[in-house]
C-alpha positions, 0 to 999 in steps of 0.5 A: 834708701829705696823706700825714700827715692820712691816717695813721691815727695822726693823730687819736689822736696829736692827741687825746693831745697836746691832753690833755697840752698842756691839762693842762700849761697848766691846771696852770701857768696855774692855779696862777699864777692861784690864787696871784696872783688868789685866795690872795695877791691883796692881799699881792702887790698892791703888785707888781701891774704895773697896779694893777687886776684885769681884768674877769671877762668878760676872764678868760672870753675868755682861757680860751675862746680858750686852749682853741682854741689848745691844739687847734691846738697839738695838731694842729700838734705831731701833724703834726710828730711824724708828719713826723719819723716819715716822716723829713722833720725832724731829730727822732730817737727814740734817746737814744744817737743824739746822747748826753747832751750834745747832748740838753741842748744841744738844749734850749738851742738850741730856746730860742734859736731860739724867742726869735728866731722869737717876736721877728721873727714878733711884729714882723711881727704888729704891722704894721697889716694883719696886726695886725687880722687875726691879733694883735689878739685877744691884745691885748684882754687890755690887763691880762693874767692867766696865762690870756692866755699862750695867748689867741690867735686861730686865725691866731696860734695857727698862727703860735705853734705853728710853733716845733715844725716849725721847731725840728725842721727846723733842729736834731736834737731828741728829743721829750722834749727838746722836751717839756722845752723846752715846760715852759720855754716855758709857765713863762716864758710864764705868768709874763710874763702874771701881771701881777706883777713878781717879779724883785728891784729890783736886776735892772735895774741888773745885767748880767742886767737887760740879757739877761732879759726881765721880766713888766713888759716884757711887760705894758707891751707889752699896755698900750702895744701898741708896743715890747717884742716879745721873749719870754725875752730882752731882746737882740733889743729891745736890738739893734733899739732896740724896747725901749719908752722907759718900760720900765726906769723902770716896772720901777723904779717897781714894784719900789720899791713896798712892801706896804701898811702897810710903812715905807720905810728909804731915806734 
């Protein structure tokens, strides 16, 4: 670690990554905020999972801690890149080293690894001692907005940032492939914190409903604290019996709502 810190490229790389992560986060979370909390605030309100909007001070808190997390992600990311240059990870730099098929496969593998890492680290953070120290700040957003996606304490931000070195240590991955994985990650993360359910009503009664997570799943976790520890998929929660007992009924209740003034044609 001391070798990496003393590398003259470290600060420059960390700065570049902070700008990159910050811009990407601002674009994705900002667009979700613009759509759900400004332009279509009333039109989409029937799909608001918690039927209220958070206080202004809650949004400010999410923004401040998101900035802190972006800096920590950049520092961990820079250390991981430099570790790769020193040959300490399985990161590779020439696309031809593993071919286009593995390039795509590595993105899928990173998603699977992150989903498992998130579930088990998330359950660990809900142990009473660690919850107070690491995870409680994130749960101050009991009615989250898109800006809650990165609203972590510094301790939790480090835990969340571990996905980069863990993936780089476990599988061969090109930096550009990891960048595409991060686009997937921020898209799913922001959507899960928007506070709106965008999935169709029939999802829960299809096979996809057994595997995909939904915004209702994660918002219910913020609201009730226990259960629903997964990220992208609902597989670990189902295997481990940690789905919140109200989850499926809550999803159906939200997706049955009609826009104001609409008339139901159900018998």
